[in-house]
N, C-alpha and C positions, 0 to 999 in steps of 0.2 A: 292456283291453276288446277284444272281438271283434265286428265288425259283420256283419250278415247280408249275404251277397254273392250269393245265388242262392236260388231257391225251386223246388219241383217240385209239379206237379199229377199225381195218379194217376187214370187213367180206363180204364174197361172199353172205351169206344168213343172212341179218340183223335180220330177225325174229327169226331164230334159235339161233343166238348169244344172242339176247335179252332174250329169254327163258332160255338159259344156265346160264347167269350171274344173272338173277333174282332169279333162284332157288338155285344156288350154293352159292352166296354171299348176297342175299337179297337186291340187288340194285334196285332202282326205275329207270326205263327207259321209256321214252316217246318220241314219234316222235315230232320233232321240227316243228313249224308252219311257218318257214322261207322259202326262195326261193329255197333251195336245200334240197335234201334227206339227213336227218341227225337226229340222236336220241340223246337226252340229258340224261346223267347218273348222278344220285345223289347217292353217296356212303355211306352217313351217315349224321347225324345232324351237323349243322354248329357249334355247341358247342364242337365238338370233332375235334382233328387234322385230317387233310386229305384233299384230293382234289376231285373234281367232274370231269367228263369228257364227252366224246361223242363217238358215234359209227357211222361209215359211211360205205357205200358200197365200197368194194375193187374193184379197177379198175387195171387190170394187174395181173400178176402171184402172187400166194400166197407163203407161206413158202415152202421150199423144204426139204423133209425128209433127215436126216443125213448130213445136211449142217450147217454151223455156223449160229448162230442167227444174222439176219440182221435187228435189231429192237432196240427199247429202252424198256427194260423190266421193268414193274411195279410189285411191290409186295404188296399184300393185307394182312392186319392183320386179323387173324382168332382166335376164342376162342379155338377151338379144331382141330388141324391139322389132326389127324387121322380120325375124323368124316368127315372133309372137303374132304380128299382124297378118302374116301369111297363113298361119295356123288358124287364126280367128275366122277367116273367110271359109275355110274348109269345114269348120264346125257350125256354120250357120250364123255367125256374128257379122257385124258390119262396122266399118270405121265411121265414127261420128265427127272426129276432128283429126286430120292427118298429122303425121309425125312432124313435130316442131321442136327446134332446139330451145333449150332453157340455158342460156349462156353460163358457162362455168359449172353447170350441174349435170346436164344430160339431155336425153331425148324423150319427149312426152307425146303421147297420142291418147285420144279418147275413143272408146268403142261402145257398141251396143251388144248386149248378150242376146240370146235367143228369145228372151222375154221382153226386150226393148229397154232394159235398164242400162244406164250409162255408167261406165267405169273408166278409170285411167290406167295406163301402163307406162312405166318410166324405166329407161335404161340409164344407169349411172355412166357419165362420160364427161369429165371436167373439161375436155377440149371441144365440147359442143358449142357451136356458134351459129 
């Protein structure tokens, strides 16, 4: 088996995307000092399960409205999905798929960031039905 060890977000406006994810999910994002334009994302402490990622400037066309997702969608764990969805709207994001129960697991919703990228947010709740 091969585990996911890194993710990347593509953005036409990296500064806008950085502000969005920092405010919505509390991620730490800083510009890399390497030879290319790239931002490093820390999603949480190393003592918790999860992965870190990166953000890069999108080259070429972005997501197309009402078309199938042509991406690898990542889902983030959140403490309160309702609060996260409310905050999403104030930050310029939109709901792509409304809050849905995953029986015995929790609540899941898909959202679009300010760049049109789709991502998931899930609140753990074994009583979800």
